[in-house]
N, C-alpha and C positions, 0 to 999 in steps of 0.2 A: 504494500500500500504506500502511495506517495505521502509525504509529510504535510501536504497542503492540497486540499481538494480544489478543483476548478471552481466550485461554487463559492469558495472563499476568496477568489481572486479580485472580486469587485470591491466597491466601497469608495468613499471620498478620499481623494489624494491628500496626503499630509505634506504641505509645503514647508513646514517648519524645520523638519529634521533632515540633515544631509544623509542621503542614501549612499552616495559615492563621494569619496574624498581622494584626490590625487595630490600628493605632497612632494614637491621637489624631485619629480621623476626625471631622470637623466638617462639617455641611451646613446651609445656610440657604436659605430661600425668602423673599426680601424680608426683613422683620423677624422672621420666625419661625425659631427655631433648631430644626431637625428632629433633628439629631444633634450632641451636645455633647461633643467630645473622647472619643469612644467608643474604648475600648482593651480588647482581650482576645485570646486565642489558643486554637486548637483543635489538639490533637495528632492525628497521623495515626492513622486507624483508629478514631476515636471517633464516637459519635452525640451531638450537642450540640443542645439545645433553646434557642431564642431566644424569650422570652416577654415579656409586658408588656401593660398596658391598651391599649385602642384609642387610636391617635395617639401611641404611645410612640416610634415611629421604626423599627419592625421592617422593614416593607416598604421604607422609604427606605434602610435599610442593605443589604437584598438588592439594590436597584437600584444602589447604589454598587458592590457586589461584581460585579454583571453589567455594570458600566460604562455603564448607562443614565443614571446621574447621576455627576457628577464632584465630589467633595468640595472644599470651599474650603481645607481643611487636612488634613494627616495622610497616612498611607500604608496601603495594603493589600498584603500580600505572600503569595504562594502558593509554597510550597517555597523561600522566601527571595527570590523574584523580585517586584519591585514591579510592581503593575498600573496605576500612575498614568498611564503613557503608552499603555496598551492601549485599543483601541476595542472596542465591543460585539461586532464580528465576529471579534475575536481570542479571545474568552473560551472558546469550546468547544474550540478547538485547544490552549489552554493547560491544559485539564483541569477546567473548571467546567461542570457541567450544572445545569439549573434546570427546575422545574415552577412553574406559576402557580396563583393562587387559583381562577381559572376556566380549565379546560383550553382550550388554544389549538391545535386541530387543523385540518387542511385537510379540510373536510367532504366535498368531492367525491372525495377520494382514498381508496384502500383503507387499511385498518388497517396492513397490511404496508408500504405506501409511506410512510405517515406516520412509521413507525418508522425506515425507511431514511433519511429526512431527517436524523435524528440521526447516523447513521453517516457520511453525506456531509460533515458538519461537520468530520470529522477526515481527509478524503480529499484527494487531490491533483488532483482533477478541476477543469476550467475549462470555460466554454462552448465554447471552441475544441477541447479534447481530447474533449469529449462529442460534438461534431459529427463529428470525425474517426474516432471509435470505434476508437481504438488498442488493440492487444492487451492492454497492461498495464491500460488503463482497463476493459476487459471483465472482466479478472481481478479488479480492485478491486470492480467492481459485483457480481460473484458473491460476493465476500467480504462486502460490505455486506448482501446478502440473507441470507447465513448468520448474520451477527450479528443482524440484525433478527428473524429467525425464532427465534434462541436467546433473545433478550430477550422476545419475545412468549410463548414457552413459560415463561420464568421468572416472568412476571407472570400466567400462567394464561389467556392469550388466544390461544394458537396456533390454536385452532379457528375464530377469527374473522378470520384474516389477510386473507381476500379480501373481507370486508364493507366497505361504505362507512362511513367514520367517522361520518357524519351520523346513522346509525341506532343508535348505541350509547347505553346508559344513562350517567348521570353517573359512576357508579362505574367503568364500563368505560372511559369517556373518560379518566378520571384515570389508570387503569392504562396505557393506550396512551401518554399523555404521559410517564409514568414510564419505560416501555420505550424511548421515543424518547430521553429524556435519558441512559439507560444505554447506548444504542447508540453514543453519542459517546465512550464509555469514559472517563468523568471520574475524576479523583482526589478531587474535592469535589463533592457533590451538594447543591443547595439545594432544599428542599421548602417551598413557600409554602402553608400551610394545607391539607395533603393530606387531612385528615379532614373538611373542610368539606362539608356536604350528605350525608355518608355515614350509614348506619344503624349500630346497635350492632355487628352481626355484621361489617359491612364495615370498621369501625374496628379490630376485633380482627384481621381478616385483614391490614389495612394495617400494623399493628404488627409482625406476624410477617414481612411482606414487607420492611419497612425493616431489621429485624435481619438478614435473609438478605442484603440488599445489602451490609451491612458485613461479615458473617461469610464469605460466599462470594466476594465480589469485593474485599474490603479497601478499600472506598470509604468515605471520611469523609463523614458526613452532618450538615448543619446544617438544622434545620427550625424554621419559624415555625408555631406552632399554638396555638389557643385551647382545645383539648381537653386539659385539665390531666392527666387520668388517663393519656392516651396519652403526653404529654411526660414525665411523671415515671416511668412504667414503662419507657420506651425509653432515656432519655438517660443517658449517663455524666456529662455536664456540662450545667448549665443556666445561661444568661446572662439576666438580667432587665434590661430597659430601662424607664425611666419618664421622660417628658418629654425624650427624647433622650439620657439619661445612663444609664450602667451603675450599677445600685444593688445588684446581687448577681451573683456568679459562683462557682459551686461545684457540689458534688454535689446531686442532688435533695433529699436529707435536709437538707443545709445551707441550701438555698434555702427549703425548707418552713418552717424554724424561724427565718428571718431576719425581724425585726420590720419592716424597711423594705419588704420584699415584701408582707407582710400589709397594711401601711398603704396601699401603692400600689393594691392590689386592692380593699380594703374601706373605705379612708378612715380618718381619725383618729377614734377613739372619744371622745365627749364625755360 
């Protein structure tokens, strides 16, 4: 049985308590400083945008949050718990879900089974218990299927549950990956360029879907995105990176009017 039922995922967002705290995080690749003392926090129940020019360090920070990279200095805390000693395999169970720039689905599996993979990340099953087919594991498997079906309905793909993932359009693959991340019942959802490759109508639908994730499930969202219209319309908070450093952190209006942000995107005027 998972430690938190889907029914308990909703509720009013709590914007007073920091869910995610990033403190002095520094990452180097040889002589290149990818992240330079990055520090900011995100309150529970918020949608935060992480923006910056290409090479600013956004994906590197996501990889640090996912524990794919280990910073040389600093700390990342989720609900006050340091992630420094965590491995990538721990992250889903701790409450972090993620999507990627290019959807990473199991092409030969059905849409439903792809989403169930996310639910399994929070389960108690092992190869041995799966082989023994114990009663409580069968109950858990039924629960996983219910969660997966609910998440597919949430993203509007319940009619495609039995289709092979390989036959889906890019927009649908992105929605399946999103449903899979939600099936793990995260408290923090990392979205890496979710609007990439989508048309105007799909971007508008994505914006409404991300708002629903926060409003219906109380999930905190951190998204990396180059579509500025989407970021500024969705976000309660915007953090701007440039050359691995935080140059702005505030509301969309504050960030829009920040001269350092304008310079980072447009260059110094001569």
